[in-house]
Steps between C-alpha positions, in 0.01 A plus 500: 500500500320171537188465289222246520207445264165438663149405403279668758130552556339800669140600519285789625241537776173310492156631409393421854696487823835333439557179696828422670795415279472154353139459609237378257146636484207403286386761250302541184592739222518850655199722443730753335605254229333588170249268340704246298217482248477877450503612133825509310547832326782703351872485561710609794567871461866594529629149423779507247721244328810417700807632317827331603781737591831506680318641802242225539707205374616404849143496633398263221797268555443486876137401440618216274761398758238481773288271286796274422586480870147391586485264204813318612370486859801689633433728801131418462445592865555864396157560348153466646139499391251263341543281192171398333549154353475418131158372400322690777437820306476674165504845659659669800442837665612693808514848650858625534627783713725779377708745701646784294705614802703178500847573361763232440827639639746263333534530123557125465176408677155440350172437678237320292195482723231394488530300180238270346496234228235240425615145423579480129425868440690708247566787736597592851386832647742638754541810714856626451708718732856589396736785431530381139135542398343668801165375630295330228263219406637257239346244269772236454454280191553126560387382156802576286571854618700402810498855626279796594271615219277759666565744782307768683634744757345525845423868451204709615289401198561131567413533868184696426374265227616152600531499879278532804601501867537158658568512871627854455726425203434535126455169319419396144316189387639279224339214313657243264262283299539241228295609198573210265615162628594361158754777437578564868394861459498713818407856585597706805274779625516774762178618659407856402308666783398788275313277256429210741641261241806283443739675259737298283866529598662227292398197291702218347469140383748217458696256713588593855881489521526551877548122544298515822176304509331712765390859544600741772404809693811583699763752600838484327805707573860534388684625808854582606636457852591824676843431656432753775201311638519152351143542379384565146466864397126458437455414869568862588348646180164332564486550876183709473364332187228236504462274195175311444322268263137430577181375342685225312248314285521218246274450198408153381252434219380858515434511876712692751575380853725604787842334512509209745767284666419214262559695178741776609750373760744726682850479358772432588384482863183590684703701752847603378794595720565873452872447556509310173393824332780706661235702682434367853218751558286369212161358595326257263124509547255250356210744511257267324452138410755531217331800338673780694862534607710763674865563578585802712732618775 
């Protein structure tokens, strides 16, 4: 069986009517995005330390492998999203879709989408779909941990507390902010709709070891080619799934603003070729001026 590793980006439906694939439309932060300056209170309920095991080891290694692939600029055309440049922000937030019905059919495959990291931040917050760990949200430590350190399952409690419908799909809002520039201290929060406050998910300080001098809000996937179709397995798995990241905002000197073409360019291309992702039916939608992206079929 021939196998091929991919970096892929997929996103869910827009807050408003979705434009044609590849089309760009101007937009401000969606009205359903929580106030970035809302109070910060408590910790994320249900979050637990990530405990390495034989079962989840492959998921962790595939995540590292994806990062190394992107770092070395190999197969870079196999991911898609926006990359806020270094120096443009000291905080980053977005609203990310979840779909608990999405099941990865191949045990070797892992979908990490959407995933977000601010430039220089000590953590990446990613939505994880795999057979190895199920459907979860991870806090990946980039300041010495080099692995997931917190996890929370996308169960009924999570959906009720941390998500609200966005274009008919549940979505959670995540915020990463630098809290101390001298020590490069960062905190990641999820918005709690029960308390109307940002709840702490993970915090860490130190040197960012990702070796990438930009941030990202993208879709990443580890995918295997199905020899029966020539497409990746996820192409069939996600046929009725819409992945979305919206309301992408950057903070600079305490003020939040919507991501723009000048500070958050599309990468690796503005309009990718779906054949490069082993899924010819994929549609890449620039649903906003770099603050809202969609990949669907």
